[in-house]
C-alpha positions as CSV (number, residue, x, y, z in Angstrom):
1,M,4.1,65.9,-58.6
2,G,1.4,67.2,-56.3
3,N,-0.6,65.6,-53.6
4,M,-4.4,66.4,-53.7
5,L,-7.1,65.7,-51.1
6,I,-10.6,65.8,-52.5
7,F,-13.6,66.2,-50.3
8,G,-16.5,64.4,-52.0
9,M,-15.2,61.9,-54.5
10,G,-18.2,62.0,-56.7
11,Y,-18.8,61.8,-60.5
12,T,-16.8,64.9,-61.5
13,S,-14.1,64.4,-58.8
14,Q,-13.4,60.9,-59.9
15,V,-12.7,62.1,-63.5
16,L,-10.3,64.7,-62.1
17,A,-8.6,62.1,-59.9
18,Q,-8.1,59.8,-62.8
19,R,-6.5,62.6,-64.8
20,L,-4.2,63.6,-62.0
21,R,-3.1,60.1,-61.2
22,A,-2.1,59.6,-64.8
23,L,0.1,62.7,-64.4
24,G,1.8,61.1,-61.4
25,W,-0.1,62.8,-58.7
26,T,-1.1,61.3,-55.4
27,V,-4.9,61.7,-54.9
28,R,-6.9,60.8,-51.9
29,G,-10.5,61.5,-51.1
30,T,-13.6,61.2,-48.9
31,G,-16.9,59.9,-50.0
32,S,-18.2,56.6,-51.3
33,A,-15.5,56.4,-54.0
34,G,-12.8,57.7,-51.8
35,D,-10.4,56.0,-49.4
36,I,-11.0,58.1,-46.3
37,A,-14.1,58.4,-44.2
38,F,-15.1,62.0,-43.8
39,S,-15.9,61.4,-40.1
40,D,-12.4,59.9,-39.5
41,R,-10.8,63.1,-38.2
42,A,-7.4,61.6,-37.6
43,A,-7.2,60.2,-41.2
44,V,-8.5,63.4,-42.8
45,E,-6.1,65.6,-40.8
46,A,-3.2,63.2,-41.7
47,A,-4.1,63.5,-45.4
48,L,-4.4,67.3,-45.1
49,S,-1.0,67.5,-43.5
50,S,0.7,65.9,-46.6
51,A,-1.5,67.5,-49.2
52,T,-0.3,70.3,-51.5
53,H,-3.8,70.9,-53.0
54,V,-7.3,70.6,-51.6
55,L,-10.6,70.5,-53.5
56,S,-14.1,70.3,-52.2
57,S,-17.0,69.2,-54.3
58,V,-19.3,68.7,-51.3
59,P,-22.6,70.8,-51.6
60,P,-24.0,72.7,-48.7
61,A,-26.2,71.0,-46.2
62,R,-29.9,71.5,-46.2
63,D,-29.6,74.0,-43.3
64,G,-27.2,76.1,-45.4
65,S,-24.0,75.1,-43.6
66,D,-20.9,73.8,-45.4
67,P,-19.9,70.4,-43.9
68,V,-16.3,70.6,-45.1
69,L,-15.7,74.1,-43.7
70,E,-17.4,73.3,-40.4
71,A,-15.4,70.2,-39.8
72,Y,-12.0,71.1,-41.4
73,G,-12.1,74.8,-42.4
74,A,-9.4,75.7,-39.9
75,N,-7.1,73.0,-41.2
76,I,-7.7,74.0,-44.8
77,K,-6.6,77.6,-44.0
78,E,-3.1,76.4,-42.9
79,E,-0.3,78.0,-44.9
80,W,1.3,74.7,-46.1
81,L,-1.4,74.2,-48.7
82,E,-0.4,75.6,-52.0
83,W,-3.9,75.6,-53.6
84,I,-7.5,75.5,-52.5
85,G,-10.4,74.7,-54.9
86,Y,-14.2,74.6,-54.6
87,L,-16.7,73.3,-57.1
88,S,-19.7,75.7,-57.0
89,S,-22.7,76.1,-59.3
90,T,-23.8,78.7,-61.9
91,G,-27.1,78.5,-60.1
92,V,-25.8,81.2,-57.8
93,Y,-26.6,83.7,-60.6
94,G,-30.3,83.0,-60.5
95,D,-32.6,83.8,-63.4
96,A,-31.0,86.3,-65.9
97,R,-33.9,86.0,-68.3
98,G,-31.7,84.6,-71.0
99,A,-28.9,87.2,-70.7
100,W,-25.2,86.4,-70.5
101,V,-23.7,86.3,-67.0
102,D,-19.9,86.3,-66.2
103,E,-18.1,86.3,-62.9
104,T,-18.9,90.0,-62.3
105,A,-22.6,89.3,-62.3
106,P,-24.5,89.6,-59.0
107,I,-25.1,86.3,-57.2
108,G,-27.6,85.2,-54.6
109,R,-30.7,86.2,-56.6
110,G,-31.9,82.7,-57.3
111,R,-33.1,79.6,-55.4
112,R,-29.6,78.5,-54.5
113,S,-29.1,80.6,-51.4
114,A,-27.1,77.9,-49.5
115,R,-24.9,77.4,-52.5
116,T,-24.4,81.2,-52.8
117,Q,-23.3,81.4,-49.2
118,A,-20.9,78.6,-49.5
119,D,-19.5,80.0,-52.8
120,M,-18.8,83.4,-51.0
121,V,-17.3,81.8,-47.9
122,W,-14.9,79.6,-49.9
123,H,-13.9,82.5,-52.1
124,A,-13.1,84.7,-49.1
125,M,-11.4,82.2,-46.9
126,S,-7.9,82.4,-48.6
127,S,-6.0,84.2,-51.3
128,R,-5.2,80.7,-52.6
129,T,-8.8,79.8,-53.4
130,R,-10.2,79.1,-56.9
131,V,-14.0,78.8,-57.1
132,F,-15.2,77.0,-60.2
133,R,-18.9,77.7,-61.0
134,L,-20.4,74.8,-63.0
135,P,-23.6,74.6,-65.1
136,G,-25.3,71.3,-66.1
137,I,-22.7,68.5,-66.1
138,Y,-22.8,65.7,-68.6
139,G,-20.5,62.9,-69.5
140,P,-20.3,59.1,-69.8
141,G,-23.4,57.5,-68.3
142,R,-24.9,60.9,-67.5
143,S,-26.1,62.6,-70.7
144,A,-29.0,63.2,-73.0
145,L,-28.1,60.0,-74.8
146,D,-28.8,58.0,-71.6
147,R,-32.0,59.8,-70.9
148,V,-33.3,59.3,-74.4
149,A,-32.3,55.7,-74.5
150,E,-34.0,55.1,-71.1
151,G,-37.2,56.9,-72.1
152,K,-36.6,59.6,-69.4
153,A,-36.0,62.6,-71.7
154,H,-38.4,65.5,-71.9
155,R,-38.8,68.3,-74.5
156,I,-40.6,71.2,-72.8
157,A,-42.3,73.9,-74.8
158,I,-40.9,77.1,-73.2
159,P,-40.0,79.7,-75.9
160,D,-36.5,81.2,-75.5
161,Q,-35.5,79.0,-72.6
162,V,-31.8,78.5,-72.6
163,F,-29.2,76.7,-70.4
164,S,-25.5,76.2,-70.2
165,R,-23.7,72.9,-69.8
166,V,-20.2,71.4,-69.6
167,H,-18.6,68.1,-70.3
168,V,-17.1,66.5,-67.2
169,E,-13.7,66.1,-68.9
170,D,-13.6,69.9,-69.5
171,I,-14.3,70.5,-65.8
172,A,-11.2,68.3,-65.0
173,S,-9.1,70.2,-67.5
174,G,-10.3,73.6,-66.2
175,V,-9.4,72.7,-62.6
176,I,-6.0,71.5,-63.7
177,A,-5.5,74.7,-65.6
178,G,-6.4,76.6,-62.4
179,F,-3.3,75.1,-60.6
180,D,-1.1,77.7,-62.3
181,G,-3.6,80.5,-62.9
182,P,-4.5,83.3,-60.6
183,A,-6.9,82.8,-57.7
184,G,-10.5,83.8,-58.1
185,V,-13.8,82.7,-59.5
186,Y,-14.2,81.0,-62.9
187,N,-17.1,79.8,-64.9
188,L,-16.4,76.5,-66.6
189,A,-19.1,76.2,-69.3
190,D,-19.1,75.3,-73.0
191,D,-19.3,77.8,-75.8
192,L,-22.9,77.3,-76.8
193,P,-25.7,77.9,-74.4
194,C,-28.9,76.4,-75.9
195,S,-32.3,75.0,-75.4
196,Q,-32.5,71.7,-73.7
197,N,-34.8,70.6,-76.5
198,D,-31.9,71.0,-79.0
199,V,-29.7,68.7,-76.9
200,I,-32.5,66.1,-76.7
201,D,-33.1,66.3,-80.5
202,E,-29.4,65.7,-81.2
203,A,-29.2,62.8,-78.8
204,A,-32.2,61.2,-80.5
205,R,-30.7,61.8,-83.9
206,L,-27.4,60.1,-82.8
207,L,-29.4,57.1,-81.4
208,G,-31.5,56.9,-84.6
209,V,-34.8,57.2,-82.7
210,A,-37.7,59.7,-82.7
211,P,-37.3,62.5,-80.0
212,P,-39.9,62.5,-77.2
213,P,-43.0,64.6,-77.8
214,M,-43.1,68.2,-77.0
215,Q,-44.9,68.9,-73.7
216,S,-45.9,71.7,-71.5
217,L,-44.5,71.9,-68.0
218,E,-47.8,70.6,-66.6
219,E,-47.9,67.6,-69.0
220,A,-44.3,66.6,-68.2
221,N,-45.1,66.2,-64.5
222,L,-41.6,67.0,-63.5
223,S,-40.1,66.8,-60.0
224,P,-39.8,70.0,-57.9
225,M,-36.0,69.9,-58.6
226,A,-36.6,69.7,-62.3
227,L,-39.2,72.5,-62.2
228,G,-36.6,74.7,-60.4
229,F,-34.2,74.0,-63.3
230,Y,-36.7,75.4,-65.8
231,A,-37.5,78.4,-63.6
232,E,-34.1,79.9,-64.5
233,N,-32.9,81.1,-67.8
234,R,-29.3,82.3,-68.5
235,R,-26.3,82.1,-70.7
236,V,-23.0,81.5,-68.9
237,A,-19.9,83.2,-70.3
238,N,-16.5,81.4,-70.1
239,G,-14.1,84.0,-71.3
240,K,-12.3,84.6,-68.0
241,A,-11.2,81.0,-67.7
242,K,-10.0,81.1,-71.3
243,R,-8.1,84.3,-70.8
244,L,-6.5,83.8,-67.4
245,L,-6.2,80.0,-67.2
246,G,-5.5,79.3,-70.9
247,W,-8.4,76.8,-70.7
248,K,-10.1,75.6,-73.9
249,P,-13.0,73.1,-73.7
250,A,-12.3,70.0,-75.7
251,F,-16.1,69.8,-76.3
252,P,-17.0,73.4,-77.1
253,T,-20.7,72.5,-77.8
254,Y,-23.1,69.7,-76.9
255,R,-22.8,68.4,-80.5
256,E,-19.1,67.5,-80.1
257,G,-19.7,66.2,-76.6
258,L,-22.6,63.9,-77.5
259,R,-21.0,62.8,-80.7
260,A,-17.9,61.6,-78.7
261,L,-20.0,59.9,-76.2
262,S,-22.0,58.1,-78.8
263,A,-18.8,57.0,-80.6
264,S,-17.5,55.6,-77.4
265,T,-20.5,53.4,-76.9
266,R,-21.6,52.8,-80.5
267,P,-18.6,53.0,-82.8
268,S,-20.8,52.7,-85.9
269,M,-22.0,56.2,-85.2
270,A,-18.6,57.8,-85.1
271,S,-18.8,59.0,-88.7
272,A,-22.2,60.6,-88.3
273,D,-22.3,64.3,-89.3
274,P,-23.0,66.7,-86.5
275,A,-26.3,68.6,-86.5
276,M,-26.4,72.1,-87.8
277,A,-25.9,74.8,-85.2
278,S,-29.0,76.1,-83.6
279,A,-29.8,79.8,-83.4
280,D,-30.9,79.2,-79.9
281,Q,-28.4,79.3,-77.1
282,R,-28.3,78.3,-73.4
């Protein structure tokens, strides 16, 4: 079995680590949920020296630099590592006005300039690197079900606005599929880009509550980060990961994903019929 060091043991990385440990892997990591302090150079270098695989989920710093590459980039380039991975964002594509984007689409046109730079540097650093571009991530404790239940969900009246998303378990399976697949860049997104309103409507239906009222952007009084989210409009294609990695999302749309989440927390809802497919896509 392999030995992985994860920089940034966050929400997604913890799911991946759990999957790998169940397969017999040794997994160590930095971050609040890890077992190594990022600043403990001796401990990090010791973990790197015994690792076969390295993954970074650490975002760029505010000044645009990549903390992992700045501190340990030279170590990561060492030839003993079999595999290098980086969790990036589909935000690097910027606004596509609702069009489909795949891995050949230009990047760096949006607000994520620091992320774009990190994406390119990681991709170019080694022939062993896999860059996984991720859209909106949801899963246990972080989904439209939670936002609706907590009264924090919004439905925004923006015609033709679409987004892509991916279940955290499908990210983990995509990264694992990338162990044996060719190096390169891969979008890990589900099969149905759609309006955020459709997702909120489905969550409300599963919870048996009325969806929040439709609002304008001004009425919703969103944070600057959320406003930036609504400033971009694209559909993310996942065909490359399916073709080259043999990856297949267990939750191909938000309907399966939300239904599974609702069943895990409210078993009485497990037999509920899924909502009809929307003509709108994200």
